[in-house]
Each structure stands twice: as C-alpha cells, then as structure tokens.
N, C-alpha and C positions, 0 to 999 in steps of 0.2 A: 429174437422179433422185437423185444422190448427197447433193443439199442437203435434198430432201424426205425422205429416209431418216435424216438427221441431225436435222432437225426432230421427226421422229416418235419417234427415240430420246430425245431431250430432254424431249419430253411425257411419254413413259412412264416416264422416269428420275423425273421430277418427281413424277409420280403414285405411284410406288413409294415415294419416300421420304416424301411427305407420309402416304401409308398406314401405312408402316412406324412414323412417329413416333406416329400415332395407336395403334398397338398396342404400343409401346415398353412394355418391363418396368417394372414399379414401381421406384423407388429402394429402397433398403435401409430407409430411415426410413419411405417410404409403406408398403411391405410389412409391417414391424414393426408399425406401427400398425393396418394393417388386420387382422392376425391377432389383435391383442389387442382391438380393438373388436367384431369379429365373434363372438369367442369371449367377450365380455362381461366380460373382464379388466380392469376399470375402472383398476386400480391399474398394471398393465402399460402401458396406453393412457396414462395420465398420465406414467408414468416415461420412455416414447418422447419425447414432447413436452417433457419438462423436460430431459433430457440433450442434446437435439438442439434446444433452443429458438433458437440462433443461425441455424439453417439452415431452420426451418420457413416463414418467409416466402417464401423462394425455391422451398421445394418446393411450396407452395400455388399460387404463380404457375404454376409448371411443370404442376402438375395442370390448372389452369384453361386454359393455353395450348394442352395438348393436346385438352381437352375441346372448345374453340372452334375447331378445325382444322375447315373446311367439310365435308371427307370423313371426319372422325370418325364410326363408328356411333353411333346414338342410344344404344344400351345403354351404351357405354363413356362416352359423353358424361355421361349421367344419373349413372352410377357414380361418376366423377370428381367431379361436383357434389357428390354426398352425402358422398363421404369428404372432400372438402375443407372442407365446411362442419362436419364433426364433428372435424377437426383445429384447425380455426379456433377452435372453441368450447373446445375443451381448451386451446388456445394462450392465450384469454383467461383462463381459470380459472388457469392456471399463471403467467402474467405480469402479470395485471390489464389488459392492452392489447387494447382493443375495435377499434382501427384496423383489425387484420388481418381480423378477423370482418366488419367492414364491408365492406372491400374485395371479400372473397369473395362475400358475399351481394349486393352492388350490380352485381358483373360478371355473376353468375348471373342476376339479375333482369333487367339491361338487355339479356342475350342473347336473352330471352323477347319481347322488344318489337320491334316495327316501328320504322323511323326516326321521329325526331320531326317533327311537322308543326306549322304555325301556322294553325289553323282560322279560317274567318271566324265571328263570332257571329252567331246568328239572333235579332232581337229583343232584342240585347244580351246575349245568354247563349251560352256556348258549349256546344255538344251533343256528349254521348257516349253511344252506343247500347250496351245489353247485348243481345247476340243470340246465335242458335243457328241456324245453317243445315245444309244437306247438307254443305258444306264445313268448316265450323267450328263446334264445339260450345262454348257458353259463353265469350264473348269479348266484350271492350269495343272497339269502334269509333269512333273511333281510339283506340290504347290508349297514345299517346305524345305529348302535346300541350304546346306552349309559349304561355303566355298573359301578360299583363301584371298586376302588383299591381291588386288591387281587383276583378278578372273574378270573374263567376259562371259556375260550370260546372254543367250540368245534365245528371245520368245518368238516361237514359229506358230503361225496362225494355221492350223488345220482343222478349222471350223468353217461353216458356211457364211458367217457374218463377221464384220469387222470388230477389232477390239482396240481399246485405248488404256495403256497402264499408267497409273497415277500411284504415287507414294502416300502414305498415312503419317505425316510428320508429327502428328498429335503424340502418337504412340512409338515412332521410331525415327530414323534418319530420312530427310526429305532427298530428293534429287531424280528419282525416277519419274519421268514424264515423257512417254513416247507420242508419237504422231498415232494417227489412226492407222492401224496395220490391217490390212484388207487380207481377205482369205488366200491363201498361198503365199503370203509374204512373212518377213520377219523383221525383228528389230534388235540391236545389239546394245548392251550397256555394260561399262567398264567399271568394276566397283573399287575405286582407288582409296576409300576410306574405310577402315573396319567399323562394326556396329551392326544393328539389326535394321533390316529395311522391311516395312510391312508395304503391301500394295494391293490395288483393286483394280479390275477393270472399270474404267470410269463411266463407261457405257453399260456395262452388266453388273452392277454392284453387289452381285451374289458370287462374284470371282473373287476368291482371296488367294493371296500369295505372301510368301515370306523367305527373304534370303537374308542368312547371317552370315557375315564377313568376318573371317579370323585374321589375325597378323600372319 
C-alpha cells in the first residue's frame, strides 16, 4: 500500500513540475523583448537583442523546449513559437547570422508534422493527398515522407477547395511551387536533388508538409 502511494506521489510530482515548467515566468531578456515588441518599440526590441546577443540562442532554445513539452497549453505553445521567431529574426538583423532563425523555424515546423514514413509508390509515383475531413481540415496525408533521389511525388487534391504548394527555402531546399491545384486535380514534382524540402499550402498556411530526399 505504501509503495502504491509512493508511486502515485512521484507521478503527481512529475506532472506538477512539468506543468510548472510550462508556466514558468519569462526570463528577463524575453520579458523585456516582449514588452518592446508588443508595444511596437522597434528600437528597444533591437537593443534587447543587441545587448544580450550572447545569451539569445540559449533563450530561444529554452522558449522552444517549454513550448514542446507535451503538457504545455496550446496557447502558451503558440505564444512561445511566435515570440521565438520574432526574437530570432531580430537576432539575424543584429548579427547577420541566419542559423538561429533556421533552427527556430525548423523546430516549430517539425513539431507540426507526423513521424516520417517511407510510402510505397503507386505506378512509380509517391502520392500525397490534400484533404479535409470531420477530424482534420486542410491537411497533407502523409505530411512527412522520405523518398529516393529522382522520385516523383504527386499531390492529389481530394479537398473541396484549391491548394497551392510552395517551398520554405529559409529552412530547407527551394524549388516546390505549384500552380493552383483545383479539387479533383493533381500536380507532380520530380526531386532531382537530395535534401530536405519543407513546404506549405500558400493559400492555407496551416497546411504543412516535408519531403526528405535521400541519395
């Protein structure tokens, strides 16, 4: 009986600390940047990043780590994502270093995807459906695939509205840019170069997709 109570205590303690971490107060740097950013004081926001540039990368990592704790409330997660991007963009302006912005955006983008899969081709073509259902609105299925160099991916619009695919070259390789794909239509793209391709629907920017191309 004592053992059960101890296990329960440890479980509740773990939940408390994970929840507390998610609600942790902003650091002084993040707090100052938020105040400047939301008050549209661009000079002050710039100064916060400039003065604290050595600490900004670790501050951004901490923001994302908290956002990606499974029990972090959705509102706090999206707030942390938003301010992390804003800080990373200002850091790029101050330092000229885009690597931190790429890190922030890629971690956020990857958090919105399912685990990667290696689909089987149909007639030599890899299929990705653009769909909306009662459970999910505006989604690519599968949204995270791994294929070989030279593969052709076909996006099939099984939705009731048109979609338009566009690469996110800040965090991956560019090249994907489709015409508007009407309902019932499809669009093919051949991946001649290995690398990671992040893309969105340029019309519905909540639709995220990723193609990893191997040699």
